[in-house]
SERO-4910 file (N, C-alpha, C, O; in steps of 0.05 Angstrom, whole numbers):
BEGIN
 pado doro    nc1    nc2    nc3   cac1   cac2   cac3    cc1    cc2    cc3    oc1    oc2    oc3
  Met    A     16    -24      0      0      0      0     17     25      0     12     44    -15
  Thr    A     38     26     16     56     49     18     71     53     -9     75     76    -17
  Ala    A     78     32    -23     92     33    -48     73     46    -69     83     62    -86
  Ile    A     48     39    -68     29     51    -87     25     80    -82     25     96   -101
  Ile    A     23     88    -57     20    117    -50     46    132    -59     44    154    -69
  Gly    A     69    120    -54     95    132    -61     97    136    -91    106    156   -101
  Ala    A     87    116   -106     88    117   -136     69    139   -146     76    153   -164
  Lys    A     46    142   -133     27    163   -141     39    190   -135     36    209   -151
  Val    A     52    193   -112     64    219   -105     86    226   -125     88    249   -134
  Leu    A    103    206   -132    124    211   -152    112    218   -179    123    236   -192
  Phe    A     91    205   -187     78    211   -212     67    240   -212     71    254   -232
  Leu    A     55    248   -190     44    275   -188     66    296   -189     63    318   -201
  Ile    A     88    290   -175    111    308   -176    122    311   -204    128    333   -213
  Ala    A    126    288   -218    136    289   -245    117    304   -263    126    319   -280
  Leu    A     91    299   -260     71    313   -277     73    343   -272     71    359   -291
  Gly    A     76    351   -247     78    380   -241    103    392   -253    102    415   -263
  Ile    A    125    378   -252    150    388   -264    147    391   -294    154    411   -306
  Leu    A    136    370   -307    133    370   -336    114    392   -345    118    405   -366
  Ser    A     93    396   -330     73    417   -338     86    444   -335     78    463   -349
  Gly    A    105    447   -317    119    473   -314    137    479   -338    144    502   -343
  Leu    A    145    458   -353    163    462   -375    148    472   -400    160    485   -417
  Ile    A    123    467   -402    108    475   -425    108    505   -429    112    515   -451
  Pro    A    102    521   -408    103    550   -412    131    560   -420    133    579   -435
  Cys    A    152    547   -410    179    555   -417    184    551   -447    195    568   -461
  Ser    A    174    529   -458    177    523   -486    161    544   -502    171    554   -522
  Ala    A    137    549   -493    121    569   -508    134    597   -506    134    612   -526
  Trp    A    146    603   -483    161    629   -480    184    630   -500    188    650   -512
  Ala    A    199    608   -502    222    608   -520    213    611   -549    225    626   -564
  Asp    A    192    597   -557    181    600   -584    172    628   -590    178    639   -612
  Glu    A    159    640   -571    149    668   -574    172    687   -577    171    705   -594
  Asn    A    193    684   -561    216    702   -563    232    698   -588    243    717   -600
  Ala    A    234    673   -597    248    667   -622    234    681   -645    247    692   -663
  Lys    A    207    680   -646    192    693   -667    196    723   -666    196    736   -687
  Ala    A    199    734   -643    203    763   -640    230    772   -651    233    795   -660
  Leu    A    250    754   -652    276    761   -662    279    758   -692    297    770   -704
  Val    A    262    742   -705    264    737   -733    260    762   -749    242    778   -744
  Gly    A    278    766   -769    276    789   -786    304    800   -793    324    786   -790
  Thr    A    305    825   -802    330    838   -808    334    861   -789    316    875   -782
  Trp    A    359    864   -781    366    884   -761    389    901   -771    407    891   -784
  Lys    A    388    927   -766    409    946   -775    426    954   -751    415    961   -730
  Leu    A    452    952   -754    471    961   -733    470    991   -730    473   1005   -750
  Thr    A    467   1001   -706    467   1030   -702    491   1040   -687    496   1064   -684
  Gly    A    507   1021   -676    532   1029   -662    545   1004   -650    532    984   -646
  Trp    A    571   1006   -644    585    984   -632    605    997   -613    625   1009   -621
  Thr    A    600    993   -587    618   1004   -566    628    981   -549    612    963   -542
  Val    A    653    981   -542    665    961   -525    675    974   -500    689    994   -501
  Arg    A    668    963   -477    678    973   -452    695    951   -439    685    929   -434
  Val    A    721    957   -435    739    938   -423    740    942   -393    744    965   -384
  Val    A    737    921   -378    738    923   -349    765    935   -340    786    925   -349
  Gly    A    764    955   -323    788    967   -313    797    991   -329    816   1005   -321
  Glu    A    785    996   -352    793   1019   -368    771   1040   -367    747   1034   -364
  Ala    A    779   1066   -368    760   1088   -364    743   1094   -389    720   1103   -387
  Glu    A    755   1090   -412    742   1099   -437    730   1075   -452    742   1053   -453
  Asp    A    707   1080   -465    696   1060   -483    711   1062   -510    723   1082   -517
  Lys    A    710   1039   -525    724   1039   -551    703   1032   -572    684   1018   -568
  Glu    A    708   1043   -596    691   1037   -619    709   1024   -640    722   1037   -656
  Pro    A    710    997   -640    729    983   -657    724    987   -687    743    983   -703
  Phe    A    700    995   -696    695   1000   -724    689   1030   -729    677   1036   -750
  Gly    A    697   1047   -711    693   1075   -715    666   1085   -704    650   1068   -694
  Pro    A    661   1111   -705    636   1122   -693    610   1115   -707    589   1117   -695
  Asn    A    611   1108   -732    587   1102   -747    590   1076   -764    590   1078   -788
  Pro    A    593   1053   -751    597   1029   -766    572   1021   -782    550   1030   -776
  Lys    A    576   1006   -803    554    996   -819    552    966   -814    572    952   -811
  Gly    A    527    956   -814    524    927   -810    495    919   -808    477    936   -806
  Gly    A    491    893   -809    465    882   -807    465    854   -797    486    841   -797
  Leu    A    442    845   -789    438    818   -779    412    807   -790    392    821   -791
  Val    A    413    782   -800    389    769   -810    384    744   -793    402    728   -790
  Ile    A    360    742   -782    353    718   -766    329    705   -779    308    718   -784
  Thr    A    332    679   -786    311    665   -800    293    649   -781    302    642   -759
  Pro    A    269    643   -789    252    626   -772    262    597   -771    254    582   -753
  Gly    A    279    590   -790    290    563   -790    313    558   -771    324    536   -770
  Gly    A    321    579   -756    342    575   -736    370    583   -746    389    575   -734
  Tyr    A    372    598   -767    398    607   -777    400    638   -776    380    652   -776
  Trp    A    425    647   -773    430    676   -772    456    682   -786    474    666   -787
  Ile    A    458    707   -796    483    716   -809    485    746   -803    465    761   -803
  Gly    A    509    755   -797    513    783   -791    539    793   -803    558    777   -807
  Ile    A    540    819   -809    565    831   -819    567    859   -809    547    874   -806
  Thr    A    591    867   -802    597    894   -792    622    904   -807    641    890   -810
  Thr    A    620    929   -816    643    941   -829    649    969   -817    631    981   -806
  Gly    A    673    978   -820    680   1004   -810    666   1026   -826    659   1023   -849
  Ala    A    662   1049   -813    648   1071   -825    662   1083   -849    649   1091   -868
  Lys    A    688   1084   -848    704   1097   -869    716   1077   -888    736   1083   -901
  Arg    A    704   1054   -891    715   1033   -908    712   1041   -938    690   1049   -946
  Gln    A    733   1039   -953    734   1047   -981    742   1023   -998    757   1005   -988
  Pro    A    734   1021  -1023    742    999  -1040    773    999  -1044    786   1020  -1045
  Ala    A    784    975  -1045    813    972  -1048    821    976  -1077    806    969  -1096
  Arg    A    845    987  -1081    856    991  -1108    879    972  -1113    886    966  -1136
  Thr    A    891    962  -1092    915    944  -1095    910    919  -1078    892    918  -1061
  Ala    A    927    899  -1082    926    875  -1067    931    880  -1037    919    868  -1020
  Glu    A    949    898  -1032    956    905  -1004    932    918   -990    927    912   -967
  Glu    A    918    935  -1004    894    948   -993    872    928   -988    857    930   -969
  Lys    A    870    908  -1005    850    886  -1001    855    872   -975    837    866   -960
  Val    A    880    866   -969    888    852   -945    881    870   -921    871    860   -900
  Thr    A    886    895   -922    881    914   -901    851    916   -895    843    921   -872
  Leu    A    834    913   -915    805    915   -911    794    894   -891    774    898   -878
  Phe    A    808    872   -888    799    851   -869    800    861   -841    786    851   -824
  Asp    A    816    881   -835    817    893   -808    794    910   -802    789    917   -779
  Ser    A    778    918   -822    755    935   -818    729    922   -823    709    934   -830
  Met    A    728    895   -819    703    881   -822    702    857   -803    722    847   -793
  Phe    A    677    848   -798    672    826   -780    647    812   -791    626    825   -794
  Ala    A    648    786   -796    624    772   -807    622    745   -792    642    734   -783
  Tyr    A    597    736   -789    592    711   -774    566    700   -783    548    714   -794
  Ser    A    563    674   -779    537    661   -786    536    635   -770    556    626   -759
  Gly    A    512    624   -769    509    598   -755    481    591   -749    462    603   -760
  Lys    A    477    571   -733    451    562   -725    446    570   -696    465    570   -680
  Tyr    A    422    578   -690    415    587   -663    392    570   -651    376    559   -666
  Thr    A    392    568   -625    369    556   -611    363    573   -587    380    586   -575
  Ile    A    338    573   -580    329    588   -556    316    568   -537    307    575   -516
***
């Protein structure tokens, strides 16, 4: 008799825990949908712990964007504000210092 009561209590506890997970899943789905779309970069500031001044690694007006798909993929690119087309091979190599790109799969 005690084993049956114990099993029922464990079942009710497990059911309570699992039912608590459903709203979390719905919350994650809702937030993921809110992120889907295209985003424009408006600034990039870095603050290093222990330093007094903020830094702008791509200058005061960087250009960039982010695309987040409903399928769980994203891609982003950032370039320096004063980036100009290269005229020589050496200038092409230097342009890599004024850009940042990334992509991948995301989960929430």
